[in-house]
Phi, psi and omega in degrees: 000138176224157180275116182274317185207145176228142173239129186233136174225119173058040175260114184054237183265012181263108182289317180195137179201142171231118188228135173258143186240159171282147175289353182242274187252129177231118183250132180237124179246163178159156178291165178300133181088003183283333179122004182293322176291325178295325176296316177297323180293327176296320177296317179297318182301321181294338176270318191255354182061022175200162180285147173289332189253318188267127178288331182250133178300331181303327182285349179268352179270131183303139184305135177072013174246167187260337188206146172245142177227146176227137174224135184222146174246120178251150176245124180276173184299330181272005178092350177283161185252150170242127178251122181242128177236138183220138176223146176215142182237173186288348177275355178097002178283134179225132181226141177224139180233142173245116182052048176071005179250127182287148173278147172288323178225140179300326183296340179292340181276331185298127181105343179295317181241090183299141185211148177227128178250131172246121190215154172303334178295346180296345178301338177298335179294333179266317193265340185261190186285174179298339178302321180294321181287329174292321176300320178300311178299316183294321181297323180286306186294333176292331176282336185266334191213106180297326179294325177299313180298318179297315180296321180295317178297318178297315182300312182296323178294314179295322179297317178297320179293318179295319180293323176297321178296318181294333180277347183286167180284331176240126182249115178280114180296327179295314179293323178298319179295322179296314177299320182296317179297316181291322176298317183297319180299315179288322182296323180300317180294315182296316180299315180298317180296317179294318180298312181296320179295315181295326177297325176283327187292315189305305183298328179290317177299315180299318180293314180297320181294320178300321180291322181285327186261352184078018177075023184282335179224158174254136178241156183213157176228129176244127177268123182248130179209143174301330185285358174293335185264330184191160174300153184298325180302318179293320181294319179295321178295318180295329187254014187298320179291323177296318179298319180295323180290318182275345179066029170201166183281117189266358180221155179142180183287349174290355177253001181304153180206162173244134177253119181262124186238148171230121184051037175088357182242153179303127183294336178298328184263327188251350184270138174289171179299320178294319179294318179296319179294319177298321178296314182295322176296318178298321179298315181288326177292325175294318174303314179304313183298317180293317180294322178296318180298318184282318181278342184067013173221149179287134174296158168292133183248122180252117180248099184262110175053050186276346188274341179297135178073011173251136176287165187298327180298317180290322178298313182296320179295316181300319180295315179298322182294307186287341177277354181287167182294342180297327182264156180256237181281136185228138174243129182235129174248148178200148178278348184255114176292327179296315180294320178297318178299319178296320179299311182297323178293320182288328180283315177054052181221197180288110187213158175227139177235140180213161178237143180237140181217124182050040176079009181236139176284128181240000000 
């Protein structure tokens, strides 16, 4: 599936745009702050029903306007079209339609149009807390498995309810036990899905990193979870007095984390900026490969400002890789028109190039 055309109104700094795309390579240039990343985020939003960057939908609506709208025409492998329309307003209302029919739940749309974003913001996966790495896992697995998304939503709702009970002046042990049983059932499914995904992810990340780096370093990923030692029901029982003392749930899959290693040491401490960026690109390409295998179609790949801090050898390899038949539609942003021209010449394929300035295509 590829994005044929997009219409945008009042999304971030883009007042209005109608753009047709190539089914293969799409290059967008512009100075920093011009809106090229916002264009990619609009494409991402149409797949995930939320921004890759902004936690609040309010921040995606153009300043001093009341509503943002997105409309897209996709072409499937058999040549038929999918039309997706999305609107969100400053009151918090959000609506999405597929072929003019509204969804009952926004989550029902996630996974229809698989997508992978590679962005400078990915450094948070290395430098920030485990919450960012759990978000990474959840964003991928929610596109691959609707039951995972349902279980995750249930788990988070039950966790919030259990924590509110623990914060209260009176704690019902019977109700606490009920929450614990329900949490354990959902946690078991989530843990298994994360474990299986990480087992697939590691060898792919290692292979992509070797290709990007020339095999100069070895990388590894370790999945850490409380559930490695016992089912959640047992852990909650063991920690019940601790939970009552701390007034929140101290164990569970909400504490899961990924440890990124280079030559046996945390990449956050020992990796250069170039090595860290190569690792993150490898991580996202591995995500792409798994999603393609499961969906049987290549996800849309968004490469936002990926060339900064990469030497030319790594840039050239990455370009040859994503231009291959293994990959589908690709969007590339860069502040350098000269570099984009060089890219298009080296790829020599089906491509479109455009420039954006102050949120407008010129």
